[in-house]
C-alpha positions as CSV (number, residue, x, y, z in Angstrom):
1,X,-43.0,-2.4,12.8
2,X,-40.6,0.4,12.7
3,X,-40.6,2.4,9.4
4,X,-37.5,2.2,7.4
5,X,-35.1,5.1,8.0
6,X,-34.7,7.5,5.1
7,X,-31.2,7.9,3.5
8,X,-29.0,10.4,5.1
9,X,-28.3,11.8,1.6
10,X,-29.9,11.1,-1.7
11,X,-28.8,12.4,-5.1
12,X,-31.1,12.2,-8.0
13,X,-29.9,12.9,-11.6
14,X,-27.2,15.4,-10.6
15,X,-25.7,17.3,-13.6
16,X,-23.3,20.2,-13.5
17,X,-21.4,22.1,-16.2
18,X,-18.8,25.0,-16.1
19,X,-19.3,26.6,-19.5
20,X,-18.7,24.0,-22.0
21,X,-17.0,21.6,-19.5
22,X,-19.2,18.7,-18.2
23,X,-18.3,18.3,-14.6
24,X,-21.1,15.8,-13.6
25,X,-23.5,13.8,-15.7
26,X,-26.6,12.3,-14.3
27,X,-25.3,11.2,-11.0
28,X,-27.6,9.4,-8.7
29,X,-26.8,7.6,-5.4
30,X,-27.8,7.3,-1.8
31,X,-25.9,7.3,1.5
32,X,-27.3,5.4,4.4
33,X,-27.5,6.8,8.0
34,X,-24.2,6.3,9.8
35,X,-22.5,5.2,6.6
36,X,-18.9,6.1,5.6
37,X,-18.8,6.7,1.9
38,X,-15.7,7.8,-0.2
39,X,-15.8,9.4,-3.5
40,X,-12.8,8.1,-5.3
41,X,-11.3,9.1,-8.6
42,X,-8.5,10.9,-10.4
43,X,-8.2,14.7,-10.5
44,X,-10.9,16.4,-12.5
45,X,-13.3,13.4,-12.3
46,X,-16.0,15.5,-10.5
47,X,-15.8,14.1,-7.0
48,X,-15.1,17.5,-5.3
49,X,-17.8,19.2,-7.4
50,X,-20.3,16.6,-6.2
51,X,-19.2,17.1,-2.5
52,X,-19.6,20.9,-2.8
53,X,-23.1,20.4,-4.4
54,X,-24.1,18.3,-1.4
55,X,-22.6,21.1,0.8
56,X,-24.6,23.8,-1.1
57,X,-21.2,25.5,-2.1
58,X,-22.0,24.8,-5.7
59,X,-25.5,24.8,-7.3
60,X,-26.2,21.9,-9.7
61,X,-27.8,22.6,-13.2
62,X,-30.1,19.7,-12.9
63,X,-31.1,17.2,-10.2
64,X,-32.3,16.9,-6.6
65,X,-30.3,16.8,-3.3
66,X,-32.1,15.3,-0.3
67,X,-31.0,15.1,3.3
68,X,-33.0,12.8,5.5
69,X,-35.9,13.0,2.9
70,X,-35.8,16.9,2.9
71,X,-35.2,18.5,-0.4
72,X,-32.2,20.9,0.2
73,X,-31.5,21.4,-3.6
74,X,-31.9,25.2,-3.4
75,X,-31.1,25.8,0.3
76,X,-27.9,27.7,1.4
77,X,-25.1,25.8,3.2
78,X,-26.3,27.3,6.5
79,X,-29.6,25.3,6.3
80,X,-28.1,21.9,5.5
81,X,-26.8,20.8,8.9
82,X,-23.3,19.5,8.1
83,X,-19.7,19.9,9.2
84,X,-17.0,20.2,6.7
85,X,-13.1,19.7,6.9
86,X,-11.0,20.9,4.1
87,X,-7.5,19.8,2.9
88,X,-6.0,23.2,3.9
89,X,-7.4,23.0,7.6
90,X,-8.7,26.7,7.3
91,X,-8.0,27.4,10.9
92,X,-8.1,31.0,12.3
93,X,-4.4,31.6,13.1
94,X,-5.2,34.4,15.6
95,X,-7.5,32.1,17.6
96,X,-6.4,29.4,20.1
97,X,-7.3,25.7,19.6
98,X,-10.2,26.0,22.0
99,X,-11.5,29.2,20.3
100,X,-11.3,27.5,16.8
101,X,-13.3,24.6,18.0
102,X,-15.8,26.9,19.6
103,X,-16.2,29.2,16.6
104,X,-19.3,27.6,15.2
105,X,-21.1,27.4,18.5
106,X,-20.3,31.0,19.4
107,X,-21.6,32.2,16.0
108,X,-24.8,30.4,16.9
109,X,-24.9,32.3,20.2
110,X,-24.8,29.2,22.3
111,X,-24.5,29.6,26.1
112,X,-20.9,30.1,27.4
113,X,-21.1,27.1,29.7
114,X,-22.5,24.9,26.8
115,X,-19.6,26.0,24.6
116,X,-16.9,25.2,27.2
117,X,-18.3,21.9,27.9
118,X,-18.6,20.9,24.2
119,X,-15.0,22.2,23.5
120,X,-13.6,20.1,26.3
121,X,-15.5,17.0,25.2
122,X,-14.3,17.3,21.6
123,X,-10.7,18.0,22.5
124,X,-10.8,14.8,24.6
125,X,-12.2,13.0,21.6
126,X,-9.4,14.1,19.3
127,X,-6.8,13.7,22.0
128,X,-5.8,17.3,22.2
129,X,-6.9,18.5,25.7
130,X,-3.5,19.9,26.6
131,X,-3.4,22.0,23.5
132,X,-6.4,24.1,24.1
133,X,-4.5,27.3,24.7
134,X,-2.1,26.8,21.7
135,X,-2.3,28.5,18.4
136,X,-2.4,26.7,15.0
137,X,1.2,27.8,14.2
138,X,2.4,25.8,17.4
139,X,0.8,22.6,16.2
140,X,1.9,19.8,13.7
141,X,-0.2,19.2,10.5
142,X,-1.9,16.2,12.1
143,X,-2.8,18.2,15.2
144,X,-4.2,21.0,13.0
145,X,-6.3,18.5,11.2
146,X,-7.6,17.1,14.4
147,X,-8.6,20.6,15.5
148,X,-10.4,21.1,12.1
149,X,-12.2,17.9,12.7
150,X,-13.3,18.8,16.2
151,X,-14.5,22.2,14.9
152,X,-16.6,20.5,12.3
153,X,-18.2,18.2,14.8
154,X,-18.8,21.0,17.4
155,X,-22.4,21.9,16.3
156,X,-23.3,18.2,16.3
157,X,-24.1,18.0,12.6
158,X,-26.0,15.1,11.1
159,X,-23.4,14.9,8.2
160,X,-19.7,15.1,8.0
161,X,-18.1,16.1,4.7
162,X,-14.3,15.5,4.2
163,X,-12.5,17.1,1.2
164,X,-9.3,15.2,0.9
165,X,-8.5,15.9,4.5
166,X,-5.3,13.8,4.7
167,X,-3.5,14.7,1.5
168,X,-1.4,17.5,2.9
169,X,0.1,15.2,5.6
170,X,3.2,13.1,5.4
171,X,2.8,9.3,4.9
172,X,3.3,8.2,8.5
173,X,0.9,10.9,10.0
174,X,-1.6,10.2,7.3
175,X,-1.8,6.5,8.1
176,X,-2.2,7.1,11.8
177,X,-4.8,9.8,11.3
178,X,-6.7,7.7,8.9
179,X,-7.2,5.0,11.5
180,X,-8.2,7.5,14.2
181,X,-10.7,9.3,11.9
182,X,-12.3,5.9,11.0
183,X,-12.6,4.9,14.7
184,X,-14.0,8.3,15.6
185,X,-16.6,8.0,12.9
186,X,-17.6,4.5,14.1
187,X,-17.8,5.8,17.7
188,X,-19.9,8.7,16.9
189,X,-22.1,7.0,14.2
190,X,-22.1,10.1,12.0
191,X,-22.8,9.8,8.4
192,X,-19.6,10.7,6.5
193,X,-18.7,11.4,2.9
194,X,-15.0,11.8,2.1
195,X,-13.4,12.8,-1.2
196,X,-10.1,11.3,-2.0
197,X,-7.8,10.3,-5.0
198,X,-5.9,7.8,-2.7
199,X,-7.3,4.3,-3.3
200,X,-5.6,3.0,0.0
201,X,-7.6,5.6,2.0
202,X,-10.8,4.6,0.3
203,X,-10.2,0.8,0.7
204,X,-9.3,1.0,4.4
205,X,-11.8,3.7,5.6
206,X,-15.0,3.4,3.5
207,X,-18.1,1.2,4.0
208,X,-18.8,1.9,0.4
209,X,-16.8,3.5,-2.5
210,X,-18.1,5.6,-5.3
211,X,-15.6,5.4,-8.1
212,X,-15.9,8.4,-10.5
213,X,-14.4,9.1,-13.9
214,X,-15.1,12.1,-16.3
215,X,-18.1,13.2,-14.3
216,X,-19.9,9.9,-14.2
217,X,-20.1,7.1,-11.6
218,X,-18.2,4.0,-12.8
219,X,-19.1,1.7,-9.8
220,X,-20.5,1.7,-6.4
221,X,-19.7,-1.0,-3.9
222,X,-17.9,-2.2,-0.8
223,X,-14.1,-2.1,-0.8
224,X,-14.1,-5.9,-1.4
225,X,-16.5,-5.5,-4.3
226,X,-14.6,-2.7,-5.9
227,X,-11.2,-4.4,-5.6
228,X,-12.4,-7.9,-6.4
229,X,-15.2,-7.3,-8.8
230,X,-14.3,-4.2,-10.8
231,X,-17.2,-3.6,-13.2
232,X,-15.1,-1.6,-15.8
233,X,-11.6,-1.5,-17.2
234,X,-11.3,2.0,-15.7
235,X,-12.0,0.6,-12.2
236,X,-9.6,-2.3,-12.7
237,X,-6.9,0.0,-13.6
238,X,-7.5,2.7,-11.1
239,X,-8.1,0.6,-8.0
240,X,-5.0,-1.6,-7.1
241,X,-2.6,-3.1,-9.7
242,X,-3.9,-5.3,-12.4
243,X,-2.1,-7.2,-15.2
244,X,-4.0,-6.4,-18.5
245,X,-3.8,-8.7,-21.5
246,X,-5.3,-7.7,-24.9
247,X,-7.1,-10.8,-26.3
248,X,-9.8,-11.8,-28.8
249,X,-13.1,-13.3,-27.7
250,X,-13.5,-17.0,-28.6
251,X,-16.7,-18.4,-30.1
252,X,-17.2,-20.4,-26.9
253,X,-18.6,-18.1,-24.0
254,X,-16.0,-17.6,-21.3
255,X,-12.9,-18.2,-23.5
256,X,-10.5,-15.9,-25.2
257,X,-7.4,-16.2,-27.5
258,X,-4.2,-14.7,-26.4
259,X,-1.6,-15.3,-29.2
260,X,-1.3,-19.1,-29.5
261,X,-3.0,-19.7,-26.2
262,X,-6.7,-20.1,-25.4
263,X,-7.6,-19.1,-21.9
264,X,-10.8,-19.7,-19.9
265,X,-12.0,-16.5,-18.0
266,X,-15.0,-15.3,-16.0
267,X,-18.1,-15.2,-18.1
268,X,-18.7,-11.9,-19.9
269,X,-22.1,-11.5,-21.5
270,X,-21.0,-8.5,-23.6
271,X,-18.2,-10.3,-25.4
272,X,-18.7,-10.8,-29.1
273,X,-16.9,-13.7,-30.7
274,X,-14.0,-12.3,-32.7
275,X,-14.1,-9.0,-30.9
276,X,-11.4,-7.5,-28.8
277,X,-11.5,-8.2,-25.0
278,X,-9.2,-7.2,-22.2
279,X,-8.3,-9.9,-19.7
280,X,-7.2,-8.7,-16.2
281,X,-5.7,-10.6,-13.1
282,X,-4.3,-9.1,-9.9
283,X,-0.6,-9.7,-9.3
284,X,-1.3,-11.7,-6.0
285,X,-3.6,-14.1,-8.0
286,X,-1.0,-15.2,-10.6
287,X,0.2,-18.7,-9.5
288,X,3.7,-19.9,-10.0
289,X,5.7,-23.1,-9.4
290,X,4.0,-26.1,-7.9
291,X,0.7,-24.1,-7.3
292,X,0.6,-23.6,-11.2
293,X,1.3,-27.2,-12.4
294,X,-2.2,-28.4,-11.5
295,X,-4.1,-25.3,-12.5
296,X,-5.8,-24.2,-15.9
297,X,-4.5,-21.6,-18.3
298,X,-0.9,-22.8,-17.8
299,X,2.1,-21.3,-19.6
300,X,5.9,-21.0,-18.9
301,X,7.5,-17.7,-18.0
302,X,11.0,-16.4,-17.3
303,X,11.6,-14.2,-14.3
304,X,12.8,-10.9,-15.5
305,X,12.9,-8.9,-12.2
306,X,12.7,-9.5,-8.5
307,X,11.7,-6.3,-6.6
308,X,11.6,-6.3,-2.7
309,X,8.5,-4.3,-1.6
310,X,8.7,-4.9,2.1
311,X,5.6,-7.0,3.0
312,X,5.8,-8.8,-0.3
313,X,8.1,-9.3,-3.4
314,X,7.0,-8.4,-6.9
315,X,8.2,-10.7,-9.7
316,X,8.4,-9.7,-13.4
317,X,7.4,-12.7,-15.5
318,X,7.9,-12.8,-19.3
319,X,5.8,-15.5,-20.9
320,X,7.4,-17.6,-23.7
321,X,6.4,-16.9,-27.3
322,X,3.7,-14.5,-28.4
323,X,1.4,-15.1,-25.4
324,X,1.5,-12.0,-23.4
325,X,3.5,-9.0,-22.2
326,X,5.4,-9.1,-18.9
327,X,3.2,-10.1,-16.0
328,X,3.6,-9.0,-12.4
329,X,3.3,-11.6,-9.6
330,X,3.2,-10.7,-5.9
331,X,4.6,-13.2,-3.3
332,X,4.7,-13.2,0.5
333,X,8.2,-13.5,2.0
334,X,7.5,-17.1,3.1
335,X,6.3,-18.1,-0.4
336,X,9.4,-16.5,-2.0
337,X,11.8,-18.3,0.4
338,X,10.2,-21.7,-0.5
339,X,10.5,-21.2,-4.2
340,X,13.9,-19.7,-4.1
341,X,13.3,-17.6,-7.2
342,X,16.0,-15.8,-9.0
343,X,16.1,-13.6,-12.1
344,X,16.5,-15.7,-15.3
345,X,14.7,-18.8,-13.9
346,X,12.0,-20.4,-15.9
347,X,8.7,-21.1,-14.0
348,X,5.3,-22.7,-14.7
349,X,2.6,-20.1,-14.3
350,X,-1.1,-20.3,-14.1
351,X,-3.9,-17.7,-14.5
352,X,-6.8,-19.3,-12.7
353,X,-10.0,-18.8,-14.6
354,X,-11.9,-17.6,-11.5
355,X,-9.4,-14.8,-11.1
356,X,-9.2,-13.9,-14.8
357,X,-11.7,-11.0,-15.4
358,X,-12.7,-10.0,-18.8
359,X,-13.7,-6.5,-20.0
360,X,-15.1,-5.0,-23.2
361,X,-14.1,-1.3,-23.6
362,X,-17.3,0.7,-23.9
363,X,-17.5,3.4,-26.6
364,X,-16.8,6.9,-25.5
365,X,-19.8,9.1,-24.5
366,X,-20.0,12.1,-26.7
């Protein structure tokens, strides 16, 4: 029987401070060989600091960094066998595309024939073979980022680190390059860790997402788990859109009171009867019209806005009485046409119990 493979990266109890500022607090996680993992979170959450610690560009105060089972916690970047791509490209303006890609290999004194073959292979891989004699200033932003990616891959590293590599590009180029980078990672099978604050990037590119906030890991899971099963109120708010309703936990487990309405929701062990609880439901999960009449947690709402969003239309729904603030409901174009919804119309609405999540706000960590 083959022995199980060691994780490509293993972090154990990582902590980092900058003076009195706590950047990371007791972060532990593993990244499997060939996995694409995204560190996702708002600015200042610690995701870039964590990436730099993996790279050896920052030194953790406490904790262990392992790569393929080897403790690299105190090793310099040159002894960690990774390639890195930054947001700013960091290409040498006085070198051609080919020389930029070859730079790392030439620094290692690789044979000229080997360097030329590797450069040609990588330029084919990133679809830039005709640009080998151009300079960075003659390339678009997307082309420059492809060159930076090829340069990072040139020494055949076991790990690829991406520090918000797409954030400087315009939306159309970013979308295309996102798909290309994911396909390339799959083709090469290289373990990849990417830092991003863009939830769409994380959801579409990652095998697993590490959601971070204030230096701690809020949740680790697949994109479907992060989106569909957020483990905290922060994750529910940060990843995707979520209708949030402030309620009071009922004496019956799995029930909460929202004004004059009592709603059934997904079970929540931490909820204490009479205590505050926040209920959350995605806009696309709110049922209206005929689909709502047979459902649980029914109420009536007035349409306050109809916003065309391209692939779908977002409705603003104001429930009657003291039940809740305005809800958002996302409808596909076909569903909207069938309902013939207009502003001012009254509609039956249902918040399905299996879609209604409940969160108890944890006390702040001092």
